[in-house]
C-alpha positions as CSV (number, residue, x, y, z in Angstrom):
1,X,80.8,93.6,90.7
2,X,80.3,96.9,87.9
3,X,79.7,96.4,84.2
4,X,83.7,97.8,83.3
5,X,84.7,94.4,85.8
6,X,82.4,92.5,84.8
7,X,83.3,92.5,80.8
8,X,87.3,92.9,81.3
9,X,87.0,89.1,83.2
10,X,84.5,88.3,80.7
11,X,87.1,89.0,78.0
12,X,89.7,87.1,80.1
13,X,88.0,84.0,80.6
14,X,87.3,83.9,77.0
15,X,90.5,84.5,75.8
16,X,92.8,81.9,78.9
17,X,89.4,79.9,80.1
18,X,91.4,76.8,80.6
19,X,94.9,77.9,81.4
20,X,97.1,76.1,84.4
21,X,100.3,76.9,86.0
22,X,103.6,76.5,83.6
23,X,105.4,74.9,86.3
24,X,105.9,71.0,86.1
25,X,104.8,68.5,88.8
26,X,103.3,65.3,90.1
27,X,102.2,66.2,93.3
28,X,101.6,69.0,95.8
29,X,104.5,68.7,97.2
30,X,106.6,69.4,93.7
31,X,104.5,71.9,93.0
32,X,105.5,73.6,96.5
33,X,109.4,73.6,95.9
34,X,108.7,74.4,92.2
35,X,106.3,77.4,93.3
36,X,109.4,78.2,95.8
37,X,112.3,78.0,93.4
38,X,110.6,80.6,90.8
39,X,110.3,83.7,92.6
40,X,113.4,85.6,91.3
41,X,113.5,82.9,88.1
42,X,111.2,81.7,85.3
43,X,108.8,78.7,85.2
44,X,110.9,77.3,81.9
45,X,114.3,77.8,83.9
46,X,112.6,76.6,86.6
47,X,110.8,73.3,84.9
48,X,114.8,72.9,83.7
49,X,116.2,72.4,87.1
50,X,113.2,70.1,88.7
51,X,113.3,67.7,85.9
52,X,116.5,66.4,87.2
53,X,115.5,67.2,91.0
54,X,112.1,65.4,90.7
55,X,113.6,62.6,89.2
56,X,116.1,62.2,91.5
57,X,114.2,63.4,94.8
58,X,110.7,63.1,93.9
59,X,109.4,63.0,97.7
60,X,109.9,65.0,100.5
61,X,111.6,62.6,102.3
62,X,114.3,62.1,99.8
63,X,114.9,66.0,98.9
64,X,115.6,66.3,103.2
65,X,118.2,63.8,102.8
66,X,119.7,65.9,100.3
67,X,123.2,67.7,101.6
68,X,122.9,71.4,101.0
69,X,125.8,71.2,98.6
70,X,123.9,68.8,96.9
71,X,120.8,70.6,96.7
72,X,122.6,74.0,95.6
73,X,124.7,71.9,92.4
74,X,120.7,70.8,91.5
75,X,119.4,74.2,91.7
76,X,122.3,76.9,91.1
77,X,121.0,78.0,87.6
78,X,117.8,79.5,89.3
79,X,117.9,83.1,91.3
80,X,118.6,83.3,94.2
81,X,119.7,79.3,94.6
82,X,121.9,79.9,98.3
83,X,119.1,80.8,100.6
84,X,116.5,78.5,98.2
85,X,118.7,75.9,98.8
86,X,118.7,75.8,102.5
87,X,115.1,76.9,102.1
88,X,113.7,73.9,100.4
89,X,115.9,71.1,102.7
90,X,114.4,72.5,105.6
91,X,110.6,73.0,103.9
92,X,110.6,69.4,103.1
93,X,112.4,68.0,106.5
94,X,109.2,69.4,108.0
95,X,106.5,68.5,105.5
96,X,108.3,64.8,105.5
97,X,108.3,64.6,109.4
98,X,105.1,66.7,110.0
99,X,103.0,66.1,106.9
100,X,103.8,62.7,105.8
101,X,105.0,64.6,102.9
102,X,101.6,66.3,102.3
103,X,102.0,70.1,102.0
104,X,99.6,71.7,104.5
105,X,95.6,72.3,104.1
106,X,96.1,76.1,105.5
107,X,97.8,79.3,104.9
108,X,98.9,79.8,108.3
109,X,100.2,76.3,108.2
110,X,102.3,77.4,104.6
111,X,103.9,80.5,105.9
112,X,105.5,79.4,109.1
113,X,107.2,76.8,106.3
114,X,111.5,78.2,105.9
115,X,111.1,80.4,102.9
116,X,107.2,79.9,102.1
117,X,105.1,83.2,101.8
118,X,101.9,84.0,101.3
119,X,101.6,83.9,97.5
120,X,103.0,81.0,97.6
121,X,100.5,79.6,100.0
122,X,97.9,80.6,97.5
123,X,99.4,79.5,94.8
124,X,99.6,75.7,96.0
125,X,96.3,76.2,98.2
126,X,94.6,77.2,95.3
127,X,95.7,74.9,92.8
128,X,96.6,71.5,94.7
129,X,93.8,72.3,97.4
130,X,91.3,73.5,95.9
131,X,90.8,76.5,98.2
132,X,89.5,79.6,96.8
133,X,92.7,82.0,96.5
134,X,94.3,85.2,94.4
135,X,98.6,84.5,94.6
136,X,99.6,88.0,93.4
137,X,103.1,87.5,91.7
138,X,104.7,90.5,89.5
139,X,102.5,89.7,86.3
140,X,99.0,89.5,88.7
141,X,99.8,92.7,90.2
142,X,100.7,94.9,87.1
143,X,98.2,93.4,84.8
144,X,95.0,94.2,87.5
145,X,96.3,97.8,88.5
146,X,96.5,98.4,85.0
147,X,93.2,97.4,84.3
148,X,91.9,98.6,87.2
149,X,90.6,95.1,88.6
150,X,92.7,96.7,91.6
151,X,94.3,100.3,92.8
152,X,96.8,99.5,95.0
153,X,100.2,100.3,95.9
154,X,101.4,96.5,97.2
155,X,101.0,93.0,96.5
156,X,98.2,92.5,99.6
157,X,96.2,95.2,99.0
158,X,95.8,94.4,95.1
159,X,94.8,90.6,96.6
160,X,92.0,92.3,98.8
161,X,90.9,94.1,96.6
162,X,90.6,91.3,93.9
163,X,89.0,89.6,96.3
164,X,86.3,91.8,96.1
165,X,86.0,92.9,92.9
166,X,86.2,88.8,91.2
167,X,83.5,86.5,92.2
168,X,85.2,83.9,95.0
169,X,84.1,81.1,92.7
170,X,86.2,82.5,89.8
171,X,89.6,83.5,91.7
172,X,91.6,80.8,91.3
173,X,91.0,80.8,87.8
174,X,91.4,84.5,87.2
175,X,94.7,84.3,89.1
176,X,96.2,82.0,85.4
177,X,94.0,84.8,83.5
178,X,95.9,87.3,84.4
179,X,99.4,85.6,84.7
180,X,99.0,84.6,80.8
181,X,97.7,88.0,80.0
182,X,100.8,90.0,81.6
183,X,103.3,87.2,79.8
184,X,101.9,87.0,76.7
185,X,100.3,91.0,75.9
186,X,100.8,93.1,79.2
187,X,104.2,93.4,79.2
188,X,105.9,94.8,81.2
189,X,108.3,97.4,79.4
190,X,106.4,97.2,76.3
191,X,102.6,96.1,76.7
192,X,101.3,95.0,72.9
193,X,98.4,97.0,73.2
194,X,97.6,96.7,69.4
195,X,96.8,93.7,69.8
196,X,94.9,93.2,73.5
197,X,91.6,92.1,73.3
198,X,91.0,94.6,76.6
199,X,92.2,97.2,74.5
200,X,88.7,99.2,74.1
201,X,88.2,98.4,77.8
202,X,91.6,99.6,79.4
203,X,92.0,102.7,81.4
204,X,96.2,102.3,81.3
205,X,95.3,101.8,76.9
206,X,93.6,104.9,77.4
207,X,96.0,107.1,79.8
208,X,99.0,106.0,77.5
209,X,97.5,107.2,74.4
210,X,95.6,110.4,75.7
């Protein structure tokens, strides 16, 4: 790890150390469903939706028993809810029948579930199973490439470079640091460079002001 990356990670850890997902959940199954729903939506909106959904259907078995119309009614205010409703029901059914209501232990099993991609798999594996992983969402992709932690054109290459540049024992924590920095300061359209604790070491900041 070069000195620049070490400095960036140290600052991120100092500012965001101890942060966790903003999604509300009570089990690995619920975390998976919330993460699936969060695509093209916000964690705030997902938490509003899942408050009723998880109260009425806290387990894979109960959720799998819902009709498509009923599921859509619960989640109609999140993006792409028609597709998500079908995927959530199908995934809940598989988990209830094949995993005793729990979630898989490996990424390979996760990505076979309807509506579950690599990013979602990494989130749940990291948080619920304690498996070191870096989930690259829009915030992680933007922030890591701006900071120079990665130099990639897509999320998979970004993930690979982050895994190389960040010590494995910090992968899961760094995922949260980058997300929260993206939400609070390094915003997509108007990053708050003037108040950013990383301004002095950020290549993007220097490029923007040159």
